[in-house]
C-alpha positions as CSV (number, residue, x, y, z in Angstrom):
1,X,0.0,0.0,0.0
2,X,1.2,3.5,-0.8
3,X,1.9,5.0,2.6
4,X,1.4,8.5,1.2
5,X,-2.2,7.8,0.3
6,X,-2.9,6.2,3.7
7,X,-1.5,9.3,5.4
8,X,-3.6,11.6,3.1
9,X,-6.8,9.8,3.9
10,X,-6.1,9.7,7.6
11,X,-5.1,13.3,7.8
12,X,-8.1,14.5,5.8
13,X,-10.4,12.4,7.9
14,X,-8.9,13.8,11.2
15,X,-9.2,17.4,9.9
16,X,-12.5,17.0,8.2
17,X,-14.4,19.3,10.6
18,X,-13.5,22.5,12.3
19,X,-16.3,21.8,14.7
20,X,-17.9,18.4,15.3
21,X,-21.0,17.9,17.5
22,X,-20.5,14.4,18.9
23,X,-24.1,13.9,20.1
24,X,-25.6,14.3,16.7
25,X,-22.6,13.6,14.4
26,X,-23.4,16.8,12.5
27,X,-21.1,18.1,9.8
28,X,-20.5,21.8,10.3
29,X,-17.5,22.9,8.1
30,X,-14.8,21.0,6.3
31,X,-11.3,21.4,5.2
32,X,-9.9,19.4,2.3
33,X,-6.6,19.7,0.5
34,X,-7.1,16.8,-1.9
35,X,-7.0,17.8,-5.6
36,X,-8.2,15.8,-8.6
37,X,-4.6,15.7,-10.0
38,X,-3.4,14.1,-6.8
39,X,-6.2,11.6,-6.8
40,X,-5.5,10.9,-10.4
41,X,-1.8,10.2,-9.9
42,X,-1.9,8.4,-6.6
43,X,-2.4,4.6,-6.7
44,X,-1.5,1.5,-4.7
45,X,-1.5,-2.2,-5.3
46,X,-2.9,-4.7,-2.9
47,X,-3.9,-8.4,-2.7
48,X,-7.2,-7.9,-0.9
49,X,-8.1,-11.5,-0.4
50,X,-10.8,-10.7,2.1
51,X,-12.8,-8.5,-0.3
52,X,-16.4,-9.6,-0.3
53,X,-16.9,-8.3,-3.8
54,X,-14.9,-10.1,-6.5
55,X,-15.8,-7.4,-9.1
56,X,-13.9,-4.8,-7.1
57,X,-10.3,-3.6,-7.6
58,X,-8.2,-1.1,-5.8
59,X,-7.2,1.8,-8.0
60,X,-6.3,5.4,-7.5
61,X,-6.5,5.1,-3.7
62,X,-10.0,3.6,-3.4
63,X,-11.9,0.5,-4.4
64,X,-13.8,0.8,-7.6
65,X,-16.6,-1.5,-8.8
66,X,-15.9,-2.7,-12.3
67,X,-19.0,-1.7,-14.2
68,X,-19.5,0.6,-17.2
69,X,-23.1,1.5,-17.0
70,X,-24.2,4.7,-15.4
71,X,-25.6,4.6,-11.9
72,X,-28.0,7.6,-12.6
73,X,-31.7,7.3,-12.1
74,X,-31.4,4.7,-9.4
75,X,-34.0,6.4,-7.3
76,X,-36.9,5.2,-9.4
77,X,-36.9,1.5,-8.5
78,X,-36.1,0.7,-4.9
79,X,-37.7,-1.5,-2.2
80,X,-36.4,1.0,0.4
81,X,-37.9,4.5,0.8
82,X,-34.9,6.8,0.6
83,X,-37.1,9.9,0.6
84,X,-38.5,9.5,4.1
85,X,-35.6,7.7,5.9
86,X,-32.2,9.0,7.1
87,X,-30.8,5.6,8.1
88,X,-30.9,2.0,6.8
89,X,-30.4,-1.2,8.9
90,X,-28.6,-4.3,8.0
91,X,-31.7,-6.3,6.9
92,X,-32.9,-3.5,4.6
93,X,-29.4,-3.2,3.1
94,X,-29.2,-7.0,2.6
95,X,-32.5,-6.9,0.7
96,X,-31.3,-4.0,-1.5
97,X,-28.1,-5.9,-2.4
98,X,-30.1,-9.1,-3.1
99,X,-32.5,-7.2,-5.3
100,X,-29.6,-5.4,-7.0
101,X,-27.9,-8.7,-7.9
102,X,-30.9,-9.6,-10.1
103,X,-31.1,-6.3,-12.0
104,X,-29.5,-2.8,-12.1
105,X,-28.9,-1.7,-8.4
106,X,-31.3,0.9,-7.2
107,X,-28.7,2.5,-5.0
108,X,-25.0,3.6,-4.7
109,X,-23.3,2.2,-1.7
110,X,-20.2,4.1,-0.5
111,X,-17.6,3.0,2.0
112,X,-15.9,6.1,3.5
113,X,-13.3,4.3,5.6
114,X,-9.6,4.7,5.3
115,X,-7.7,2.4,2.9
116,X,-6.0,0.6,5.8
117,X,-9.4,-0.3,7.3
118,X,-10.8,-1.5,4.0
119,X,-7.7,-3.7,3.5
120,X,-8.8,-5.7,6.6
121,X,-12.3,-6.6,5.5
122,X,-12.8,-5.6,1.9
123,X,-16.0,-3.6,1.1
124,X,-19.6,-4.7,1.4
125,X,-20.8,-6.3,-1.8
126,X,-21.6,-3.8,-4.5
127,X,-19.9,-0.9,-2.6
128,X,-17.4,1.6,-3.9
129,X,-14.7,3.0,-1.8
130,X,-14.2,6.8,-1.4
131,X,-12.2,7.7,1.8
132,X,-14.0,10.5,3.7
133,X,-11.0,12.8,3.2
134,X,-11.5,12.6,-0.6
135,X,-15.3,12.7,-0.7
136,X,-15.9,16.5,-1.0
137,X,-13.3,16.9,-3.7
138,X,-14.9,14.1,-5.7
139,X,-18.5,15.3,-5.2
140,X,-17.5,18.8,-6.4
141,X,-16.0,17.4,-9.7
142,X,-17.8,17.6,-13.0
143,X,-18.9,14.4,-14.5
144,X,-15.9,14.5,-16.9
145,X,-13.4,15.2,-14.1
146,X,-15.0,12.5,-11.9
147,X,-14.7,9.9,-14.6
148,X,-11.1,10.8,-15.4
149,X,-10.2,10.5,-11.7
150,X,-12.1,7.4,-10.9
151,X,-12.7,5.5,-14.1
152,X,-16.4,5.3,-13.6
153,X,-19.5,7.4,-14.1
154,X,-20.5,9.9,-11.4
155,X,-23.7,9.1,-9.5
156,X,-26.5,11.6,-10.1
157,X,-27.8,14.2,-7.6
158,X,-31.1,12.3,-7.3
159,X,-29.6,8.8,-7.0
160,X,-30.2,6.8,-3.8
161,X,-26.9,6.9,-1.9
162,X,-25.9,4.9,1.2
163,X,-22.8,5.7,3.2
164,X,-21.1,3.5,5.7
165,X,-17.8,3.5,7.6
166,X,-16.6,1.4,10.6
167,X,-19.2,2.3,13.2
168,X,-21.5,4.9,11.6
169,X,-19.9,8.2,12.7
170,X,-17.9,9.2,9.7
171,X,-20.7,7.9,7.4
172,X,-23.2,10.1,9.1
173,X,-20.8,13.1,8.5
174,X,-20.5,12.0,4.8
175,X,-24.3,11.8,4.5
176,X,-24.7,15.3,6.0
177,X,-22.1,16.6,3.7
178,X,-23.7,15.1,0.6
179,X,-27.1,16.5,1.6
180,X,-25.6,20.0,2.1
181,X,-24.2,19.7,-1.5
182,X,-27.6,19.0,-2.9
183,X,-27.8,15.2,-3.1
184,X,-31.5,14.4,-2.3
185,X,-31.8,10.8,-1.4
186,X,-29.0,10.0,1.1
187,X,-29.0,7.7,4.1
188,X,-26.5,6.4,6.6
189,X,-25.9,2.8,7.6
190,X,-25.2,3.2,11.4
191,X,-24.2,-0.4,11.9
192,X,-21.6,0.0,9.2
193,X,-18.7,-2.4,8.8
194,X,-18.5,-3.3,12.4
195,X,-22.0,-4.9,12.2
196,X,-21.7,-6.2,8.7
197,X,-18.4,-8.0,9.2
198,X,-19.0,-8.8,12.9
199,X,-16.0,-6.7,14.0
200,X,-15.3,-6.2,17.8
């Protein structure tokens, strides 16, 4: 693993908020130094044998799902009501993943943990990996810039988006950030990787 990338993600995650209200996990204001050019040029290689999704590969500092079709318009066909919920539980997520394996997924699942954490477990099936410290920079990119930096199509502003991390704190911050940037159907998975992978 590229130690420079790991330090970048760790430092950006630590400095992500000027003020953080622990009780409600609200995002107030963020600082990011990641640029698209750095994301583009930074990569690391890994044998991630524990990865739950065999269609994923680690590139440019995050895990990408190898698919070419756009994820846009996913909000139209979902068994979960993204409009009236702010969180999703394990059983609901399992059902979405099951439904998505039969047809085009109705959601975008994003792991915001650091690369070192992802190395230990892999991502949840169908998830893409965007470290929290890189999230704002990527969300602010145009579709062209996003595709150049990540090798995949950017999800749309009205897509159904699910964030998770290790224990639901950083993913809640990511959800609040995405909402503040105009993304309409965003939920947090509070159980996150700790619950999904039965971590201590």
